[in-house]
N, C-alpha and C positions, 0 to 999 in steps of 0.2 A: 433657642436653647438647644443643646444637645440632649437626646433622650436619656432617661436613666441607665439604659442599656448601654448606651454608648459611653457615658461616663464610666461605667466599671470596666470598660475596655480600654480606658486612657490609663496604661499602666507601664508604658515603655518609656525607659530614662531619656532626658535629652541629649545624651551622649551617644546615642545608637548611631551607626555607621549611617551616613545619608546616601541616597542614590537617587537618580533621575526617574521620575515616573513618566512612563510612556503609554500611549495607546489607551486600551481598555482600563489601564490602571487608573489613569486619571479620573475616568468617569466613575470607577469603582470608590476612589477615595471620596469624591463629592457626595455620592449617594450613600455611603456609609456614614458621613459626617452629618448628612441631613436627617438620617435616621428615617423610622418608619413613617410617620405622620407626613413630614415635609417631602420626604423622597417618593411616597407612593404616587402623585400625579405625574412623575416624571418617569418612573417605572412604566406606568400605563401608557406612554407615549412610544415606548421602545417596541420594535417587532421581536418575535420570538428568537431570532439568531442574535440579535443584539443583547437580549436579556441573558441569552447564554454566555456570550463572549464576555459581558460585564462580570456575571456571576462567577465565572471560572477564573476572572483576574482578581475579584474579591475575596474568593475562597482561598488564594495563594498570594495574597498581598503582602501578608507579615507586617511587621512594624512600620509605621509612618511616622517620621518625626515632625516636631513642630515645625522646624525650619523648612521641611518638604512641603508642609501644608502652606506655610507662609509664601513660598514661591509659586506654588500652584494657584491658590486663591486667597489674596491678601486680604479682602474685605472679610472673608469667614473666619480666617485665622485669628482675627481679634477677639473672636467670641469664644474660641475653644483651645487656644495655644496655652494659656495660662494652667489649663488642666492636664497637658502633656501631650500624648501621641494616640493615634488610632492603631488598632490591630485588626486585621481581617483575618477570619478563619471560616472553616466550613460550617460550624454551628450557628455563627452570627449570619451567617449568607442564608441558611435555611429559614431561620426564624424571620428575617425580612422578606424573604420571597413570600413565606405563608401568609404574610399580612396583606397581600393584594392578588396573590394568584392562586388558582384552584389547587387543590392538593394532589391531584395527579399530575400535573404539569410540575409542580415543585419536586415530586418524586422523580420524574425523568430527568429533570436538570441536574439534580443531586445525584443521580446515578451515575450520569456521566462524568460530573466533577470528580466523584470519589473513584471511578473507574481507573484502569491502569493509564489510559491515555487522555482522559478527560476530553475526548473529541466528541464535536457535534455532529449531527447527522451528515452534513455535506463532507466533513472531513472523513468520516468512516467510508462514504460512498467512494471517496477518491481512493481508497485503499482496497476496493473491491475489484477483483480481476474484471478487466474490460469485456471479456467474452461473456461473463455471467451477468453484469450490468446490461449489457446490450441485448441479451438474450430476455432479460425481463422487460427493457424499455421498447423493444420492437413490437409489442402489444399495447402500447399506450398511445393515447393521443399525440399528435405532433406538437401540441402545445405545451403538455406535461413534460415531454421529452426535452423541449427547449428549455424550460424552467430549470429541470434538473441539471442539464449540461451547462446552463448560464451560472449555476451555483458552486459546482465542483472545479476542481484545478484544470486548467487549459490544457495542459498536456495529456492529462486523463480522458478529458472531453474529446481530445482530437481522436485518441485511440478508439473511444466507443462509436464515435461518428463513422470511422473507418469500416467498423464491422456491420453497422445497421445496414439494412437494404437500402440500395441507392436512392430510390424513389422516397422512402421515408426520410433518409439521411438530408435530401436536397430540401424537402419540405421542412424540417427541422431548421435547417440554415437559415433559411427564409423567415421563419419565425423568429429567431433569435435576433435577425437583423431589423426586423420591426418591432421587437420588444420594448416595451417602456418599463418603468419601475413595476415590479411584481406587487400586487396588493398583498397586504398582510394576511387576509384571509384565505386568499388562494394559496400563498405559501405554506400557510399552517395545515390547509387541507392536503396538500402534496406530501409535506413531512410526514402527516399523520398516516396517510396511505402507504408511503415508503416504510415507515416504522412497523406498521401491521402486516402488511403483505409481502414485504420484501425482506427487511432486515431481520424479522424475527423466523423467516424461512430459509434464511441464507445457508445454513448448514445444509439442509436437504437439496437446496437449489444448486450448490456448488460441488455436492458429493461426486467423487469420481466413479466411472463406471468400473466394475470389478474387473473385468477383463484388462482395462487400462492398467489397474493397481498392479494385477499380476505381471503384466509385461515388464513393468518397471522392476519388480522382484527378480524376474527372470534375467533382466538386464545385468544384475550384480551377481549372479551366478558365474563361477567359473565355467569353462568349457564342458568339461565333464559332467558337472551336474547338471547344467542347463541341457545337454542332449539327453541325459538319463529322464529329467523330468518330463521333456516334451515328448519323448518315446513313450513314456508311460501314459501321459495324457492322450496322445493320439489314439491309443488302444481304447482308452476309456471313453474320450468325448473327442472326436476327430474336429468337430465344428469349433469348439472352444481352444483347441490347441492351434488350429488354423488362424483363429481371430487373433491369439495373443502373439503369434509369430508376425501377423501382419502389423501390430502395434509396438512390436519390439523396435528400439533403435539400437543398432549394434555398430560395431568398429566397421565392418564393411559398408555401412551405410554413409560413413564420412567420406567416403570416394565419390558420393553423388554432390557433394559441396561444390559451389561455384568458385571460381579461382579466388576471388576476393575473400570469401567466407574461409576458405582453405587456408590462405596466408594470414588471415587475422588469428586462426586457430593456433597455427604453428608459433605466432608471436607470443602465445599465452602458455605454451607447453614448454617443460623443463627439457634442456637438450639430452639430459640423461635418461630421463624417461621416454623421451622420443625414439631414443636409439634403441631402448629394450622393446618398446612396442614394434617398431619395424623389424626388429631382427627376427621376431617371430611370425611376421606377417606373410601375406602372400606377395609375390613379384608384382602384382597389379597395384597393390597398395603402396609398395616402395616407389614404383614408377610415379604413381599419382602424387606422392609427397615430394619426392625428389624435383618432380616437374614445377611444384609451386615454390621451390626455393632457387636462389641464385646458385649459378655453377659452383662457386666456391664454398657456399654453405652446405648443398649436396655433398661435395667432395669429402668435406670435413666430418659430415655425419656418417658417410660410409666408413670412413676411417675409424670413427669411434665405435661403429657396429663391429668392425672387423677386431677391434681390440677388446670386445667384450668377451669373445670366446663364448663357449656353451651357455645358455641362459636357461632358467628353469621356467617350464610353460606356466607355472604360478605367478613369476614375476612378470611375464609377457602379458598375462590376463590382467594383471593388477595396472600394468601401464596402459594398456588398450581402454580398459574401463575408466581410466582417469582421464584419457583424451575423450572420450564419449560424454563423461559427464562435465568436463570444461566445455564442450561443444553446446550441452543443454543450457549451462549457465549463460554463455555468451549470447545464444538465441533467446533466452529468457529477457535479456538486457537489450534485445533488438540490435546486437552488433553483428550478427551472422544469421543466416537464414539456412534451416536444415530441413531436408525431405527424405521420405522412404522411397521416392520414385523420381523418374525425369519428367513425369507429367506434372498435373496441378495439385496432387494430394500432398500438400505441405502439412507437417507436423509442427505447431507451435508450442513451445514449452512454456 
């Protein structure tokens, strides 16, 4: 028999639009139909990740028609279809979880469901910058790192592995190759550690260096303002000024791009903006970018630059800043590599 709570929820008319139930929705419908007493033994067999997935599906389930129930589990629908359909919502999910889970776990699960993305721990980790996650994991046991990387998205795990110290990374790969199914208790312990020691401190962990932040601001100044502030800062704090200049990525740094990166950048810059940027650039900059174009494209660009006539310095600054920002965007996507020097000191955005 469906529970009294379930019967109160069977309020959706049979002419509701029907849809196919998929994945965790199917489990959510079954457990919602079974109710608290009959469903509890099943809930207790699920690990925490499965509980989160089914709970999220249940909270967003919406109307489930009798026809949908019949298609999903015909034996059960004979006992409930006469009453109508099921409706899954946040309140019903929370009450059901509270019947067999501790209050703190229910709170955590419902907080994630009600959050803007409703993501579980592993989905959240897949959105943490790889350098931040790698910096945390490098101090953990290889087995712990292996568990974490096995649970996050594979492309993100690959980037994290590439940043870890080589000896640790190789050990983690070895552990992942030998790893069997992770015990529920181990997984819960890792999740709890990540939640308490990492996710709760993520804001402080990933906070940017103040000099890096100021370098980014200086990058967006026009030339006169940049020169004025740097000159004043040099008088007040030479060390800070030098560090900011080292961290700044300017239009001149684009000349250090390798040929493939330069050509990729040129494909993403509007022709008119490129003409203005090079109109006010140095001869070295013009030769660099002309050298990364076909002869025909370079000739056409020179003609466009000649046709511009005099241009305002502010327009040149804006065009060059646009190219710098586009280079940073492409670097962040992994499409180009940008650096401040010809050596190994690469700047990854």
